[in-house]
C-alpha positions as CSV (number, residue, x, y, z in Angstrom):
1,X,-3.7,15.3,8.6
2,X,-6.6,16.8,10.5
3,X,-7.9,18.3,7.2
4,X,-7.7,14.9,5.6
5,X,-9.6,13.1,8.4
6,X,-12.2,15.9,8.6
7,X,-13.1,15.4,5.1
8,X,-14.9,12.2,6.0
9,X,-17.5,11.7,8.9
10,X,-16.0,10.3,12.1
11,X,-18.1,7.3,11.8
12,X,-17.1,6.6,8.2
13,X,-14.0,4.4,7.6
14,X,-11.9,5.0,4.6
15,X,-11.5,1.2,4.0
16,X,-14.2,-1.3,5.3
17,X,-13.4,-5.0,5.0
18,X,-16.7,-6.9,5.6
19,X,-17.0,-10.7,6.0
20,X,-14.5,-11.4,3.2
21,X,-13.9,-15.0,2.2
22,X,-11.6,-16.3,-0.6
23,X,-11.1,-20.0,-1.4
24,X,-8.6,-21.6,-3.9
25,X,-10.2,-24.9,-4.5
26,X,-10.3,-26.6,-1.1
27,X,-8.0,-24.1,0.5
28,X,-9.6,-21.3,2.5
29,X,-7.3,-18.2,2.2
30,X,-9.7,-15.9,3.9
31,X,-12.5,-16.9,6.2
32,X,-15.0,-14.1,7.0
33,X,-12.4,-11.2,7.7
34,X,-13.9,-8.0,8.9
35,X,-12.1,-4.8,10.0
36,X,-12.1,-0.9,9.3
37,X,-9.3,1.5,8.5
38,X,-10.1,5.1,9.6
39,X,-8.9,8.0,7.6
40,X,-5.4,9.0,8.5
41,X,-4.5,5.9,10.3
42,X,-1.5,3.6,9.9
43,X,-2.8,0.1,10.4
44,X,-0.5,-3.0,10.5
45,X,-1.7,-6.3,9.2
46,X,0.2,-9.2,10.6
47,X,0.2,-13.0,10.9
48,X,2.4,-16.0,10.2
49,X,3.3,-17.1,6.7
50,X,0.1,-18.2,4.9
51,X,-2.3,-16.3,7.1
52,X,-4.0,-14.5,4.2
53,X,-2.4,-11.1,4.4
54,X,-1.3,-10.8,0.8
55,X,-4.5,-12.5,-0.5
56,X,-6.4,-9.6,1.4
57,X,-4.2,-7.0,-0.3
58,X,-5.0,-8.6,-3.6
59,X,-8.7,-8.4,-2.9
60,X,-8.4,-4.7,-2.0
61,X,-6.4,-3.9,-5.2
62,X,-8.9,-6.0,-7.2
63,X,-6.4,-8.5,-8.3
64,X,-8.6,-11.2,-6.7
65,X,-12.3,-11.5,-6.5
66,X,-13.9,-12.2,-3.0
67,X,-16.0,-15.4,-3.0
68,X,-18.3,-13.7,-0.4
69,X,-18.3,-10.5,1.6
70,X,-17.5,-6.9,0.4
71,X,-14.9,-4.3,0.5
72,X,-15.7,-0.6,0.6
73,X,-13.4,2.3,-0.1
74,X,-14.7,5.7,0.8
75,X,-18.2,4.2,0.9
76,X,-17.9,2.7,-2.5
77,X,-18.1,-1.1,-3.2
78,X,-14.9,-2.1,-4.8
79,X,-16.3,-5.0,-6.7
80,X,-18.1,-2.4,-8.7
81,X,-14.9,-0.7,-9.8
82,X,-12.9,-2.0,-12.8
83,X,-9.5,-3.4,-12.0
84,X,-7.8,-0.6,-14.1
85,X,-9.8,2.0,-12.1
86,X,-8.4,1.2,-8.7
87,X,-5.4,3.6,-8.9
88,X,-7.5,6.4,-10.2
89,X,-9.9,5.8,-7.2
90,X,-7.2,6.5,-4.8
91,X,-5.6,3.2,-3.8
92,X,-1.9,2.8,-4.3
93,X,0.3,-0.3,-3.7
94,X,3.8,-1.7,-3.4
95,X,4.5,-5.4,-3.8
96,X,6.2,-8.1,-1.9
97,X,8.3,-8.8,-4.9
98,X,9.4,-5.6,-6.7
99,X,7.3,-4.8,-9.7
100,X,9.6,-2.2,-11.3
101,X,10.7,-1.7,-15.0
102,X,14.3,-2.7,-14.3
103,X,15.8,-1.4,-17.6
104,X,14.1,2.0,-17.1
105,X,15.7,4.9,-15.0
106,X,14.4,5.9,-11.6
107,X,12.7,9.0,-13.0
108,X,10.8,7.1,-15.8
109,X,9.6,4.5,-13.2
110,X,8.2,7.2,-11.0
111,X,6.5,8.9,-14.2
112,X,4.8,5.6,-15.0
113,X,3.1,6.0,-11.7
114,X,1.2,9.1,-12.8
115,X,-0.5,7.2,-15.7
116,X,-3.8,6.9,-13.8
117,X,-3.9,10.6,-13.6
118,X,-3.2,11.5,-17.2
119,X,-6.0,12.7,-19.6
120,X,-4.3,13.1,-22.9
121,X,-5.0,9.7,-24.4
122,X,-3.1,7.4,-26.9
123,X,-3.6,9.6,-30.0
124,X,-2.7,12.9,-28.3
125,X,0.5,11.3,-27.0
126,X,1.4,9.5,-30.3
127,X,1.1,12.7,-32.2
128,X,2.7,14.8,-29.4
129,X,-0.1,17.4,-29.3
130,X,0.6,20.4,-27.2
131,X,-1.7,19.2,-24.5
132,X,0.2,15.9,-24.2
133,X,3.5,17.7,-24.2
134,X,2.4,19.9,-21.4
135,X,1.1,17.1,-19.5
136,X,4.5,15.2,-19.8
137,X,6.3,18.2,-18.5
138,X,3.9,18.5,-15.5
139,X,4.4,14.6,-14.8
140,X,8.1,15.0,-14.9
141,X,8.1,17.8,-12.5
142,X,5.9,15.9,-10.0
143,X,8.1,12.8,-10.3
144,X,11.2,14.8,-9.6
145,X,9.4,16.3,-6.5
146,X,8.7,12.7,-5.2
147,X,12.2,11.7,-6.1
148,X,13.5,14.4,-3.8
149,X,11.0,13.5,-1.0
150,X,12.5,10.0,-1.0
151,X,16.1,11.2,-1.4
152,X,16.6,9.7,-4.7
153,X,17.9,12.7,-6.5
154,X,21.4,11.3,-6.9
155,X,20.1,8.3,-8.8
156,X,17.2,9.8,-10.7
157,X,18.9,9.0,-14.1
158,X,20.2,5.5,-13.1
159,X,18.7,2.3,-14.3
160,X,16.8,0.6,-11.6
161,X,18.7,-2.7,-12.2
162,X,21.9,-1.0,-11.2
163,X,20.6,0.0,-7.7
164,X,20.9,-1.7,-4.4
165,X,17.7,-3.5,-3.2
166,X,17.0,-1.0,-0.5
167,X,17.1,1.9,-3.0
168,X,14.8,0.0,-5.3
169,X,12.3,-0.3,-2.5
170,X,12.1,3.4,-2.3
171,X,11.8,3.8,-5.9
172,X,8.6,1.6,-5.9
173,X,7.3,3.5,-2.9
174,X,7.8,6.7,-5.0
175,X,6.0,5.3,-8.0
176,X,3.0,4.3,-5.8
177,X,2.8,7.8,-4.4
178,X,3.0,9.2,-8.0
179,X,-0.7,8.1,-8.5
180,X,-1.6,10.4,-5.5
181,X,-3.4,7.7,-3.5
182,X,-5.6,8.2,-0.4
183,X,-4.9,4.7,0.8
184,X,-1.4,3.3,0.4
185,X,-0.9,-0.5,0.7
186,X,2.6,-1.4,1.7
187,X,3.3,-5.2,1.2
188,X,6.3,-6.1,3.4
189,X,8.3,-2.9,2.8
190,X,11.0,-3.9,5.2
191,X,11.8,-7.2,3.5
192,X,15.5,-7.5,2.6
193,X,16.4,-4.4,4.5
194,X,19.1,-4.1,7.2
195,X,18.5,-2.9,10.6
196,X,19.4,0.7,10.0
197,X,17.4,0.9,6.8
198,X,14.3,-0.7,8.7
199,X,14.6,2.1,11.3
200,X,14.7,4.7,8.6
201,X,11.7,3.2,6.9
202,X,9.5,3.6,10.0
203,X,10.4,7.3,10.1
204,X,9.8,7.6,6.3
205,X,6.4,6.1,6.5
206,X,5.2,8.4,9.2
207,X,6.7,11.5,7.3
208,X,5.0,10.5,4.1
209,X,1.6,9.9,6.0
210,X,1.8,13.5,7.2
211,X,3.1,15.0,4.1
212,X,0.7,13.5,1.6
213,X,-2.3,13.0,4.0
214,X,-2.3,9.2,3.6
215,X,-3.8,6.3,5.2
216,X,-1.6,3.4,5.3
217,X,-2.4,-0.4,5.5
218,X,1.0,-2.2,6.2
219,X,1.7,-5.9,5.8
220,X,4.9,-6.7,7.6
221,X,6.8,-9.5,9.5
222,X,9.1,-7.0,11.1
223,X,7.2,-6.7,14.5
224,X,9.3,-3.8,15.8
225,X,8.4,-1.7,12.7
226,X,4.8,-2.6,12.8
227,X,4.3,-2.0,16.6
228,X,6.3,1.1,16.5
229,X,4.4,3.0,13.7
230,X,0.9,1.5,13.8
231,X,-2.1,3.1,15.7
232,X,-4.1,-0.1,15.1
233,X,-2.9,-3.8,14.3
234,X,-5.1,-6.5,12.8
235,X,-3.9,-10.1,13.1
236,X,-4.7,-13.1,10.7
237,X,-4.1,-16.8,11.1
238,X,-5.1,-19.5,8.6
239,X,-7.3,-16.7,6.9
240,X,-9.2,-15.8,10.2
241,X,-9.2,-12.7,12.2
242,X,-7.7,-13.6,15.5
243,X,-7.0,-10.2,17.1
244,X,-7.2,-6.5,16.5
245,X,-6.7,-3.4,18.5
246,X,-3.8,-1.1,19.6
247,X,-0.3,-2.5,19.3
248,X,-0.3,-2.9,23.1
249,X,-3.5,-4.9,23.2
250,X,-2.6,-7.2,20.2
251,X,0.9,-7.9,21.5
252,X,-0.5,-9.4,24.6
253,X,-3.3,-11.4,22.9
254,X,-2.9,-15.1,23.8
255,X,-4.2,-16.4,20.4
256,X,-1.6,-14.2,18.6
257,X,1.2,-15.7,20.8
258,X,-0.1,-19.1,20.0
259,X,-0.1,-18.4,16.2
260,X,3.5,-17.2,16.3
261,X,5.0,-19.5,19.1
262,X,2.6,-22.4,19.2
263,X,1.9,-21.8,23.0
264,X,0.5,-19.1,25.1
């Protein structure tokens, strides 16, 4: 992790969100939101339903365009990057609602995640040229290594649709990691998990951060998980930034308490 952080100047954030605003007709989804994510950090993004958290994720992953403001990744303005180039740039993502190929096996789903790193091209793969065959073997080997890291070996050949929800969550996480991201966006990874699975998830996220030299931006409603693993927390409400700082600082912020409980 020290090596990963040292690759960037100390003053240079990996992700910079700068005065981002998004509107859907008359609805303001994000209203001038700004914050930084330093290399190697786990940052929690919290707020009540409708606060704008997933909208912000969609802007970072280029599914949505910002109406104003900018987002920079490793110093590069993301609006200058094509949507299909986000994964190759180094941004990986899981989704609030699972986005897996349910009729495909766990191994095949994880191999799909390597697509942004392939070089063979359509013709080489269609003709099964030697280079494409070698690349497929290398991808399968990397996918099996990720499957092992997420303790999915026993179900590698099983169709995703036949797996419990918690296991499917780990499959999607493995697929996101297959693209070799520098920044991993986790959208409500604890949703639908039981208490034991949530506890295991926190330890897993920390382990993956160290093992793969990741920076993690996490959207989550499970406060114990967010506060337990995050170095920094950013809180939104009605599209506005209402608090940011360490978990201890944000937990005591009166505006955050009002956002969740209606009173300080």
